[in-house]
C-alpha positions in Angstrom: 37.8 22.7 -56.3 34.2 21.4 -56.1 31.7 23.2 -53.9 29.7 20.7 -51.9 27.7 23.4 -49.9 24.0 23.3 -50.3 22.4 26.7 -51.1 20.9 28.3 -48.0 17.4 27.1 -47.5 17.9 24.1 -49.7 15.8 21.1 -48.6 17.4 17.7 -47.9 17.4 15.8 -51.3 14.4 13.6 -51.7 14.6 9.8 -51.9 14.0 10.0 -55.7 16.7 12.5 -56.4 19.5 11.8 -53.9 21.4 9.2 -55.9 21.1 10.7 -59.3 24.8 11.8 -59.5 26.5 8.6 -58.2 28.8 6.7 -60.6 29.8 3.1 -59.9 33.5 2.4 -60.4 33.5 -1.1 -58.7 30.3 -3.1 -58.9 30.5 -6.4 -56.9 27.5 -8.5 -56.2 26.3 -7.1 -52.8 24.3 -9.5 -50.8 22.9 -9.0 -47.3 24.1 -11.4 -44.6 21.2 -13.5 -43.3 20.6 -13.5 -39.6 20.6 -17.0 -38.0 18.6 -17.5 -34.8 17.6 -14.9 -32.3 20.0 -12.4 -30.7 21.4 -13.4 -27.3 21.5 -10.9 -24.5 25.0 -10.8 -23.0 24.6 -7.8 -20.6 22.1 -5.1 -19.9 22.6 -2.1 -17.6 22.2 1.6 -17.4 20.2 1.8 -20.6 22.8 -0.1 -22.6 22.4 -3.7 -24.0 25.2 -6.0 -25.3 23.9 -8.7 -27.6 25.4 -11.4 -29.8 23.8 -12.3 -33.2 24.9 -15.0 -35.7 25.1 -14.1 -39.4 25.6 -16.4 -42.4 28.5 -15.2 -44.7 26.9 -14.9 -48.2 30.0 -16.2 -49.9 31.3 -18.9 -47.7 28.1 -20.0 -45.9 30.1 -19.8 -42.6 28.2 -18.7 -39.5 29.9 -15.8 -37.8 29.0 -14.2 -34.5 28.9 -10.4 -34.2 28.6 -8.5 -30.9 26.4 -5.4 -31.0 25.5 -2.8 -28.4 22.2 -0.8 -28.4 21.0 2.3 -26.5 18.2 4.7 -26.6 18.3 7.1 -29.6 20.0 10.3 -28.8 20.1 13.8 -30.3 22.7 16.6 -30.7 21.6 20.2 -31.4 23.7 23.1 -32.8 22.5 26.3 -31.2 23.1 29.5 -33.2 22.5 32.8 -31.4 20.9 35.8 -33.0 24.4 37.2 -33.5 25.5 34.1 -35.5 27.6 32.7 -32.7 27.5 29.0 -31.5 26.6 27.9 -28.0 28.7 25.0 -26.8 29.0 23.1 -23.6 31.8 21.6 -21.5 31.2 18.6 -19.3 33.1 15.8 -17.6 32.9 12.5 -19.6 33.7 9.3 -17.6 34.8 7.1 -20.5 37.6 9.5 -21.5 38.2 10.8 -18.0 38.3 14.3 -19.2 36.3 17.5 -19.8 34.8 17.5 -23.3 33.6 20.4 -25.5 30.5 19.6 -27.6 27.1 20.8 -28.6 24.1 20.2 -26.2 22.9 16.6 -26.5 20.7 14.1 -24.8 18.6 11.0 -25.1 15.2 10.9 -26.7 12.4 10.0 -24.4 10.3 8.5 -27.2 11.0 6.7 -30.4 10.1 9.8 -32.4 12.8 12.4 -32.7 10.8 15.7 -32.2 12.1 19.2 -32.4 10.0 20.0 -29.3 11.9 17.5 -27.2 15.3 18.9 -28.4 14.2 22.4 -27.7 13.1 21.5 -24.2 16.5 19.9 -23.5 18.3 22.9 -24.9 16.4 25.3 -22.7 17.1 23.2 -19.6 20.8 22.7 -20.3 21.7 26.2 -21.5 18.8 28.5 -20.6 18.5 29.4 -24.3 15.4 29.4 -26.4 15.5 29.2 -30.2 13.0 30.7 -32.7 13.3 27.8 -35.1 14.6 24.2 -34.9 15.4 22.2 -38.1 16.6 18.7 -38.7 20.0 18.4 -40.4 19.3 14.9 -41.8 16.3 12.9 -42.8 17.1 10.0 -40.5 19.2 9.1 -37.6 23.0 8.9 -38.0 24.3 5.6 -36.7 27.2 5.6 -34.2 29.1 2.6 -35.6 27.0 0.6 -38.2 28.9 -2.6 -37.8 28.8 -2.6 -34.0 25.5 -0.8 -33.2 22.2 0.1 -34.8 21.9 3.0 -32.4 22.6 6.6 -33.2 21.7 10.3 -33.0 19.3 12.7 -34.5 20.9 15.9 -35.5 19.3 19.4 -35.3 20.1 23.1 -35.6 18.5 25.7 -33.4 18.4 29.2 -34.9 17.8 32.5 -33.2 18.8 31.3 -29.7 18.5 33.8 -26.9 19.3 33.4 -23.2 16.0 33.7 -21.3 16.5 31.9 -18.1 19.0 30.0 -15.8 20.0 26.4 -16.3 17.4 23.9 -15.0 19.4 20.8 -14.4 18.3 17.7 -12.4 19.6 17.6 -8.8 21.8 14.6 -9.6 22.9 15.9 -13.0 26.6 16.8 -13.4 27.6 20.5 -13.8 27.6 21.8 -17.4 29.6 24.8 -18.4 28.0 26.9 -21.2 30.1 29.0 -23.6 29.7 31.0 -26.8 32.1 30.7 -29.7 32.3 31.8 -33.3 32.0 29.3 -36.1 35.7 29.9 -36.9 36.6 29.1 -33.3 34.7 25.9 -33.2 36.2 24.9 -36.6 39.7 25.5 -35.1 38.8 23.4 -32.0 37.7 20.5 -34.3 41.0 20.7 -36.2 43.0 20.8 -33.0 41.1 17.8 -31.6 39.6 19.8 -28.8 36.0 19.3 -30.0 35.9 15.5 -29.6 32.4 14.4 -29.9 31.7 12.6 -33.2 28.0 13.6 -33.2 28.9 17.3 -32.5 31.5 17.4 -35.3 29.1 15.7 -37.7 26.3 18.2 -36.8 28.7 21.1 -37.3 29.7 20.0 -40.7 26.1 19.3 -41.8 25.0 22.7 -40.6 27.9 24.2 -42.7 26.9 22.2 -45.7 23.3 23.5 -45.4 24.7 27.0 -45.4 23.4 28.0 -42.0 26.6 29.7 -41.0 26.6 31.9 -44.0 23.3 33.7 -43.6 
């Protein structure tokens, strides 16, 4: 069995080196679809926008309309305590009408995804402060590339310690904060109890980087 785990402390592969080991087994002529006209706003509310954009099919020349949604960039952060356990949260999510386990997350207040902002949100949501925050990917991970250009920046926070109480906004929903082992979180993912795509992706990336084996 091949081992895909990066050695602990390994940097994210550079642009020059990251494709060196790819082998093409099917090699069609890949052509970008040309945009036709300007996007048309269909709806905009609560920070979400629904737009329609025409594209020209590169093979048929047919104009096809695609509907896309956009939102502010978000972030998800994997907090690791000084004992190597993971901090997770549980909160009601309206779209699924259920309580969901996930890692702390939020929206970026600026275009640049800074570790400082993620650390501040982590402290407010959980009362925990890390000693170090690292990016898990070089760039944002898109939610659904065919349907949305929006996505999340993924971080890991190491050396987290509880230093204060939660500091939530007055109108912010209650957030339960829990501590779990990496094995427990992995089991929750397999059982379908850890349901946030961004949180599952962040967990797997942290594992690939070897952060859970130090």
